[in-house]
N, C-alpha and C positions, 0 to 999 in steps of 0.2 A: 779658532782650535776646535780641537776637535775632545767629546763626551767624548771621560773614558772610567771605566768597573776591572771589580780587577777580582775572581772570584772561587771560589776553591769545590770541584767538583762531588756524586757519589762517592768517585773513585779515587780520592785523594790527588786527583791533578790540577795542577792550576792554569788560570787562566787571567787572558788579560784580553777587555772587552773594544773598540775601538767605534764610536759610527763618523765613519765618512763617508764625503760628498764632493759630485765633479760641481759642486756652484761656479769655482773660477776658472771651470773646462771653457774653452773657445763654444765647444759645439751647441746647438741652434738647439732650443726646448726646456725643458723642464732639467731642473736637477736632479740626478738619483742621490738616493740616500741610500746608506746596510752598515748593520755590523760585523767587526770584520774579527773576529775567533781568533789568538794566539794562546799555545799551550809547549811546550818544549819543542815537541816534534810534532804536530800538530797545524794546521792554519787552516777555518772556513771562514763561512762566507755567504751571511744573510738579509735576504731584502729586503720581504718585508719581516714585518717586525712589530711591537704595538706606540704605540711614544712614549709610554712609560716607561719603557726598558732602563733608564738609570735611572729609576726607584725600586729597580723588582729586589725580589731574596736573593738570595743563592740556588735555591730552591726554582726559581723563572727561571733564573740568569741559565740553568745548562738546561730548563729546556730549551726556549730558544739555538743552547750550540748542540743539543740533538737534533736540529730541523734544519741549519741551517751543515752549508755544502763545502766539500775542497772548489776553493773558487778556478773562472775558467780564467785564462792567459787571457788578455789582450793586449789584440798593436799598437805597442807604438808610433801613434802619429807624430814626430817632429815639423817644424813647420817649415815650406816653401824657404829655399836658401835660393837666390842667382849665384847663378860662380860666370868666377869670367878671369881668362889668363889670360895674365899682360901678358904680349909677348915684344 
């Protein structure tokens, strides 16, 4: 289950933060982790963040949010499926 936090920034905007990872991905290599920030009209992503983010005060979370960027769209990888046609 992903860790999540909620905070209100200094402009009064409500945010929710999730720590996400690709631990269950089929790709080889070390798992990637990132924070996703969601507000009513904005989504941001941050890959480099401190381990103690989940216990930070609202000011600390706002600082991380300000460093986060709009996430890039990643291509969807669908599993290869063999197609057969019965004639």
